[in-house]
C-alpha positions as CSV (number, residue, x, y, z in Angstrom):
1,X,4.4,-1.1,-31.2
2,X,1.4,-2.6,-29.5
3,X,1.5,-4.1,-26.1
4,X,-0.7,-6.0,-23.7
5,X,-0.4,-6.2,-19.9
6,X,-1.6,-9.4,-17.9
7,X,-1.5,-9.0,-14.2
8,X,-1.6,-12.4,-12.4
9,X,-3.1,-13.3,-9.2
10,X,-6.3,-14.4,-7.7
11,X,-5.9,-11.7,-4.8
12,X,-6.3,-9.1,-7.5
13,X,-9.7,-10.5,-8.6
14,X,-10.7,-10.6,-5.0
15,X,-9.9,-7.0,-4.4
16,X,-7.4,-8.0,-1.7
17,X,-4.7,-6.0,-3.5
18,X,-5.1,-2.8,-5.8
19,X,-3.1,-3.2,-9.0
20,X,-0.8,-0.3,-8.7
21,X,1.8,-2.1,-10.9
22,X,-0.3,-2.0,-14.0
23,X,-1.0,1.5,-13.9
24,X,2.6,2.4,-13.2
25,X,3.6,0.1,-16.3
26,X,1.1,1.7,-18.5
27,X,2.5,5.3,-17.7
28,X,6.1,4.1,-18.3
29,X,5.2,2.4,-21.7
30,X,3.5,5.8,-22.9
31,X,6.5,7.6,-22.0
32,X,8.7,5.5,-24.3
33,X,6.3,5.4,-27.1
34,X,4.7,1.9,-26.7
35,X,1.0,1.9,-27.0
36,X,-0.9,-0.3,-24.4
37,X,-4.1,-1.7,-26.2
38,X,-5.3,-4.2,-23.5
39,X,-5.0,-5.2,-20.0
40,X,-6.1,-8.5,-18.5
41,X,-6.3,-9.8,-14.9
42,X,-6.0,-13.5,-14.4
43,X,-6.2,-15.6,-11.4
44,X,-3.8,-18.3,-10.3
45,X,-5.1,-20.9,-12.8
46,X,-2.7,-22.5,-15.4
47,X,-5.6,-23.2,-18.0
48,X,-6.9,-19.6,-17.9
49,X,-3.5,-17.9,-17.7
50,X,-2.2,-19.9,-20.7
51,X,-5.4,-18.8,-22.7
52,X,-4.9,-15.2,-21.7
53,X,-1.2,-15.4,-23.1
54,X,-2.2,-17.0,-26.2
55,X,-4.9,-14.2,-26.8
56,X,-2.4,-11.5,-26.0
57,X,0.2,-13.0,-28.4
58,X,-2.5,-13.0,-31.2
59,X,-2.8,-9.2,-30.9
60,X,0.2,-7.6,-29.3
61,X,3.8,-7.2,-30.2
62,X,4.7,-7.2,-26.6
63,X,3.3,-9.1,-23.7
64,X,4.2,-8.2,-20.1
65,X,3.1,-10.3,-17.3
66,X,3.1,-9.2,-13.8
67,X,3.1,-11.5,-10.8
68,X,3.2,-15.5,-10.3
69,X,7.1,-16.0,-10.4
70,X,7.3,-17.1,-6.8
71,X,8.1,-20.5,-5.5
72,X,4.7,-21.8,-4.4
73,X,2.3,-24.1,-6.2
74,X,0.1,-21.3,-7.4
75,X,2.9,-19.3,-9.0
76,X,2.3,-20.4,-12.5
77,X,3.5,-17.7,-14.7
78,X,6.6,-19.7,-16.2
79,X,4.3,-22.8,-16.6
80,X,1.8,-20.8,-18.5
81,X,4.3,-19.2,-20.9
82,X,5.8,-22.5,-21.4
83,X,2.3,-23.9,-22.4
84,X,1.3,-21.0,-24.6
85,X,4.5,-20.9,-26.6
86,X,5.3,-24.9,-26.7
87,X,8.7,-24.2,-25.1
88,X,9.5,-26.5,-22.3
89,X,10.9,-25.2,-19.1
90,X,14.7,-25.7,-18.6
91,X,16.9,-25.1,-15.5
92,X,19.4,-22.4,-15.7
93,X,22.3,-23.2,-13.6
94,X,23.5,-19.9,-13.2
95,X,20.3,-18.8,-11.8
96,X,20.4,-21.8,-9.5
97,X,23.8,-20.9,-8.2
98,X,22.8,-17.4,-7.5
99,X,19.8,-18.7,-5.4
100,X,21.8,-21.1,-3.5
101,X,24.5,-18.3,-2.7
102,X,21.5,-16.1,-1.7
103,X,20.3,-18.6,0.9
104,X,23.6,-19.6,2.1
105,X,24.6,-16.2,2.9
106,X,21.7,-16.2,5.3
107,X,22.5,-19.4,6.8
108,X,19.4,-21.1,5.2
109,X,19.1,-24.1,2.9
110,X,17.2,-23.8,-0.4
111,X,13.8,-25.6,-0.4
112,X,13.1,-27.7,-3.4
113,X,10.1,-25.5,-4.2
114,X,12.4,-22.5,-4.6
115,X,14.3,-24.0,-7.5
116,X,11.5,-23.6,-9.8
117,X,12.4,-19.9,-9.8
118,X,15.6,-21.0,-11.8
119,X,13.5,-22.4,-14.6
120,X,12.9,-20.5,-17.9
121,X,11.0,-21.3,-21.3
122,X,13.7,-22.8,-23.6
123,X,15.3,-20.1,-25.7
124,X,14.4,-17.5,-23.0
125,X,16.6,-16.0,-20.3
126,X,16.3,-14.6,-16.9
127,X,16.0,-10.9,-16.1
128,X,18.2,-10.1,-12.8
129,X,16.2,-9.2,-9.7
130,X,18.3,-7.1,-7.4
131,X,15.6,-6.8,-4.8
132,X,14.4,-10.4,-4.2
133,X,14.9,-14.1,-5.1
134,X,12.5,-14.5,-8.1
135,X,14.3,-13.6,-11.4
136,X,12.2,-12.1,-14.4
137,X,11.7,-14.0,-17.5
138,X,12.3,-12.8,-21.2
139,X,11.4,-14.9,-24.2
140,X,11.2,-13.8,-27.9
141,X,8.6,-16.0,-29.7
142,X,7.7,-15.9,-33.2
143,X,8.7,-12.2,-33.4
144,X,6.7,-11.4,-30.2
145,X,8.5,-10.2,-26.9
146,X,7.3,-11.8,-23.6
147,X,8.3,-10.3,-20.3
148,X,7.3,-11.8,-16.9
149,X,8.1,-9.5,-13.9
150,X,7.7,-10.3,-10.1
151,X,4.6,-8.9,-8.3
152,X,6.1,-7.2,-5.3
153,X,6.1,-3.5,-6.3
154,X,9.8,-2.7,-5.4
155,X,11.0,-5.8,-7.5
156,X,8.7,-4.9,-10.1
157,X,9.6,-1.4,-10.8
158,X,13.5,-1.9,-10.4
159,X,13.4,-4.7,-12.9
160,X,11.2,-2.7,-15.3
161,X,13.5,0.3,-15.1
162,X,16.6,-1.8,-15.1
163,X,15.9,-4.4,-17.7
164,X,12.6,-4.1,-19.7
165,X,12.4,-0.4,-20.7
166,X,16.1,-0.4,-22.0
167,X,15.4,-3.5,-24.1
168,X,12.2,-1.8,-25.5
169,X,13.9,1.6,-26.2
170,X,16.5,-0.4,-28.1
171,X,14.0,-2.3,-30.2
172,X,12.1,0.8,-31.0
173,X,14.9,3.0,-31.9
174,X,14.1,6.8,-32.5
175,X,10.4,7.1,-31.8
176,X,7.8,9.8,-30.8
177,X,7.0,9.6,-27.2
178,X,3.4,10.4,-25.6
179,X,3.7,13.6,-23.7
180,X,0.8,15.1,-21.6
181,X,-0.1,18.4,-19.9
182,X,-2.8,18.6,-17.2
183,X,-4.6,21.7,-16.4
184,X,-6.1,21.6,-13.0
185,X,-9.5,23.4,-12.6
186,X,-11.0,24.5,-9.4
187,X,-14.6,25.4,-8.2
188,X,-16.2,24.3,-11.4
189,X,-18.0,21.1,-12.3
190,X,-17.1,18.5,-14.9
191,X,-20.4,19.2,-17.0
192,X,-19.8,22.9,-16.8
193,X,-16.2,22.4,-18.1
194,X,-17.7,20.3,-21.0
195,X,-20.0,22.9,-21.9
196,X,-17.5,25.6,-22.0
197,X,-15.1,23.5,-23.9
198,X,-17.6,21.8,-26.0
199,X,-16.6,23.0,-29.4
200,X,-12.8,22.5,-28.7
201,X,-13.4,18.8,-27.5
202,X,-15.7,18.1,-30.6
203,X,-13.0,19.4,-32.9
204,X,-9.9,17.8,-31.2
205,X,-7.4,16.1,-33.2
206,X,-3.8,16.4,-32.1
207,X,-3.4,17.3,-29.2
208,X,-6.4,15.3,-27.8
209,X,-8.3,16.5,-24.9
210,X,-9.7,14.5,-22.1
211,X,-11.5,15.2,-18.8
212,X,-11.3,13.6,-15.3
213,X,-13.2,14.6,-12.2
214,X,-12.5,14.0,-8.6
215,X,-14.2,15.3,-5.5
216,X,-12.0,18.3,-5.2
217,X,-10.7,19.1,-8.9
218,X,-11.3,18.7,-12.6
219,X,-8.5,17.8,-14.8
220,X,-8.2,18.5,-18.5
221,X,-5.6,16.5,-19.9
222,X,-3.8,17.4,-23.2
223,X,-1.8,14.6,-24.9
224,X,0.4,14.4,-28.0
225,X,3.1,12.3,-29.4
226,X,6.3,14.2,-30.1
227,X,9.9,13.6,-30.6
228,X,10.9,15.6,-27.6
229,X,9.4,17.8,-24.8
230,X,10.1,21.0,-26.8
231,X,7.9,19.8,-29.8
232,X,5.2,18.8,-27.4
233,X,5.3,22.2,-25.5
234,X,4.9,23.9,-29.1
235,X,1.9,21.8,-29.9
236,X,0.3,22.2,-26.5
237,X,0.8,26.1,-26.2
238,X,-2.0,27.4,-28.5
239,X,-4.7,25.0,-27.0
240,X,-3.6,25.6,-23.6
241,X,-3.7,29.4,-24.1
242,X,-7.2,29.0,-25.5
243,X,-8.4,26.9,-22.4
244,X,-7.0,29.2,-20.0
245,X,-8.7,32.0,-21.7
246,X,-12.1,30.4,-21.7
247,X,-11.9,29.0,-18.1
248,X,-10.1,31.9,-16.6
249,X,-9.7,31.9,-12.7
250,X,-10.9,28.2,-12.6
251,X,-7.6,27.1,-13.9
252,X,-5.5,26.6,-10.7
253,X,-2.3,25.5,-12.4
254,X,-0.8,22.8,-14.6
255,X,0.7,19.4,-13.9
256,X,1.9,19.3,-10.3
257,X,0.4,22.7,-9.3
258,X,-2.1,21.3,-7.0
259,X,-4.0,23.6,-4.6
260,X,-1.5,23.2,-1.7
261,X,1.3,24.0,-4.0
262,X,-0.3,27.2,-5.4
263,X,-1.4,28.3,-1.9
264,X,2.1,27.7,-0.6
265,X,3.7,29.5,-3.5
266,X,1.4,32.6,-2.8
267,X,2.0,32.6,0.9
268,X,5.9,32.5,0.2
269,X,5.7,35.3,-2.5
270,X,3.9,37.5,0.0
271,X,6.0,36.6,3.1
272,X,2.9,35.5,4.7
273,X,2.2,32.8,7.3
274,X,-0.7,30.5,7.9
275,X,-2.4,28.7,10.9
276,X,-5.1,26.2,10.5
277,X,-7.9,25.2,13.1
278,X,-9.9,22.1,11.9
279,X,-12.8,20.3,13.2
280,X,-14.5,18.3,10.5
281,X,-11.5,17.9,8.3
282,X,-9.6,16.3,11.2
283,X,-6.2,17.6,10.3
284,X,-6.4,16.9,6.4
285,X,-5.8,20.4,5.6
286,X,-2.7,20.6,7.5
287,X,-1.6,17.3,6.1
288,X,-1.9,18.4,2.5
289,X,0.0,21.7,3.2
290,X,2.8,19.9,4.8
291,X,3.0,17.4,1.8
292,X,4.6,20.2,0.0
293,X,8.3,20.5,0.5
294,X,9.3,23.7,2.3
295,X,6.0,24.1,3.8
296,X,7.8,25.2,7.0
297,X,8.4,28.7,5.4
298,X,4.8,29.6,5.8
299,X,3.0,27.0,7.9
300,X,3.1,27.6,11.6
301,X,0.4,25.7,13.4
302,X,-2.4,23.3,12.8
303,X,-5.0,22.7,15.4
304,X,-7.5,19.8,15.3
305,X,-10.4,21.2,17.4
306,X,-12.7,18.4,17.4
307,X,-14.2,18.8,20.8
308,X,-16.1,21.9,22.0
309,X,-13.9,22.3,25.0
310,X,-10.8,22.3,22.8
311,X,-12.3,24.9,20.6
312,X,-13.0,27.1,23.9
313,X,-9.6,26.2,25.6
314,X,-7.1,26.7,22.8
315,X,-8.9,28.8,20.1
316,X,-11.0,31.0,22.7
317,X,-14.4,30.2,21.0
318,X,-16.9,31.9,23.4
319,X,-19.0,29.6,25.2
320,X,-22.0,31.8,24.3
321,X,-21.2,31.0,20.7
322,X,-21.3,27.4,21.2
323,X,-24.4,27.6,23.3
324,X,-26.4,29.9,21.1
325,X,-25.2,28.9,17.6
326,X,-23.5,25.5,18.1
327,X,-20.1,24.3,16.9
328,X,-21.3,24.0,13.2
329,X,-22.1,27.6,12.7
330,X,-20.7,30.7,10.9
331,X,-20.1,32.2,14.3
332,X,-18.0,29.4,15.5
333,X,-16.2,29.2,12.2
334,X,-15.4,32.8,12.4
335,X,-14.0,32.8,16.1
336,X,-11.9,29.6,15.3
337,X,-10.1,31.3,12.3
338,X,-9.6,34.4,14.4
339,X,-8.5,32.3,17.6
340,X,-5.9,30.2,15.7
341,X,-4.5,33.2,14.0
342,X,-4.1,35.0,17.4
343,X,-2.8,31.9,19.0
344,X,0.0,31.6,16.3
345,X,0.6,35.2,15.5
346,X,0.0,34.4,11.7
347,X,-0.9,36.5,8.8
348,X,-3.9,34.3,8.0
349,X,-6.0,32.0,10.1
350,X,-8.2,29.3,8.2
351,X,-10.8,27.3,9.9
352,X,-13.4,24.5,9.3
353,X,-16.4,23.1,11.2
354,X,-19.1,20.9,9.7
355,X,-21.1,17.7,9.9
356,X,-19.5,14.9,7.9
357,X,-22.1,12.2,8.7
358,X,-23.4,9.9,8.2
359,X,-25.1,10.8,11.6
360,X,-25.4,13.9,13.4
361,X,-27.6,15.9,11.0
362,X,-30.8,17.7,11.8
363,X,-33.4,19.4,9.5
364,X,-31.8,22.8,10.4
365,X,-28.3,21.5,10.1
366,X,-28.1,18.4,7.7
367,X,-25.3,16.1,7.1
368,X,-22.8,17.8,4.7
369,X,-23.2,21.3,6.1
370,X,-19.9,23.1,6.6
371,X,-18.4,26.5,7.4
372,X,-15.0,27.7,6.2
373,X,-13.6,30.9,7.5
374,X,-10.2,32.7,6.6
375,X,-9.1,35.6,9.1
376,X,-6.5,38.3,8.2
377,X,-5.8,42.1,9.0
378,X,-8.8,43.0,6.7
379,X,-11.3,41.0,8.6
380,X,-12.9,37.5,8.4
381,X,-14.6,35.8,5.6
382,X,-17.2,32.8,6.2
383,X,-18.6,30.8,3.5
384,X,-21.3,28.1,3.9
385,X,-21.9,25.0,1.7
386,X,-23.8,21.9,2.0
387,X,-22.1,18.7,0.6
388,X,-23.8,15.5,1.6
389,X,-21.5,12.6,0.7
390,X,-19.2,9.9,2.2
391,X,-17.0,11.1,5.1
392,X,-14.0,10.6,3.0
393,X,-15.4,12.7,0.1
394,X,-16.7,15.3,2.5
395,X,-13.2,15.8,3.9
396,X,-11.7,16.1,0.6
397,X,-14.1,18.5,-0.7
398,X,-14.0,20.6,2.3
399,X,-10.1,20.6,2.5
400,X,-10.1,21.9,-1.2
401,X,-12.7,24.3,-0.5
402,X,-10.8,26.0,2.5
403,X,-7.7,26.2,0.5
404,X,-9.5,27.7,-2.4
405,X,-10.9,30.3,-0.3
406,X,-7.5,31.1,1.1
407,X,-6.2,31.2,-2.3
408,X,-8.8,33.6,-3.3
409,X,-8.2,35.7,-0.3
410,X,-4.4,35.9,-1.2
411,X,-5.3,37.0,-4.6
412,X,-7.6,39.7,-3.4
413,X,-10.7,38.1,-4.9
414,X,-12.8,38.0,-1.6
């Protein structure tokens, strides 16, 4: 079954709103075995929206529109479906009654503009909206299925789960569903992964292999259609084993085994505790660690020591270190890691100090220079890198770099 998504709203084209609904819908459709072949984004224009629906109906079995179901003049999804299918809009008395009761319960009177939400193309019916006032729309036209869902994400997701996906599952019957497995790679670039897996990627059939890079990780995604998870796992197993053998220690984990999850698991297994002193990452490492449920088992303290006086007062960084080497230096990173560990009485102390930019760099210490240190009973290890980038990318990379260093320390690799 082929499907097409049409996102409706000029605000999407202007970039004022990020279209998270379409991404969420694509994921859910894949899970039930419906292929999304195209996606369109159309502004609040009746002629263009009608043309988009007509195009979608010419090449897809299922067309799902998101947005444009509200009460204002620029909410045109119902009108466009009507125009594209030649089905006039008709008022649904039951929907009008529910809307009037909704407003009456709030001591409000229904405006005439609100009543357009009670219209549906003839032969179609409404989908209940338990989170808002605008019902969804379903029309079966010449063997094609048309769904229109509201744009606000809570309303959209609830209606999708409650009404649309069950209807599609019933139409599909027993079907193969798309399953995926992602291997997360650390301390390796996308091009290097492509070289190491080149033969495997060239010869891929089923499962398929794709790579996705981010500032912190490379993701290798395996995908296959299968009757159930067990069958998918059997298909993934030999390919995953081969990739793990080729990439070795670069494989951090699978699916949701991100760096904070893996580091937390290692700390818990060893009964170890952690304190973090951050300068250039501004608390991002502590935030990522505490995003993991149960982090209180091992995470004790986070200090954002942005100012030099804080480094001295809380972390006991020596005044001479800051004077002779500066805050962005191997010596300062070392003393920050040791200081936060002593302050908190933890097994490990982790510290970052660097120049995020865009200003503040010098020929000797350019923008992107960073030092990361980890301290424990066996001593302190400091690494240096230079990663010129945006502040956001720099912080993401450094936070991953710091956690990767801690992971290797926990594994006895450094």
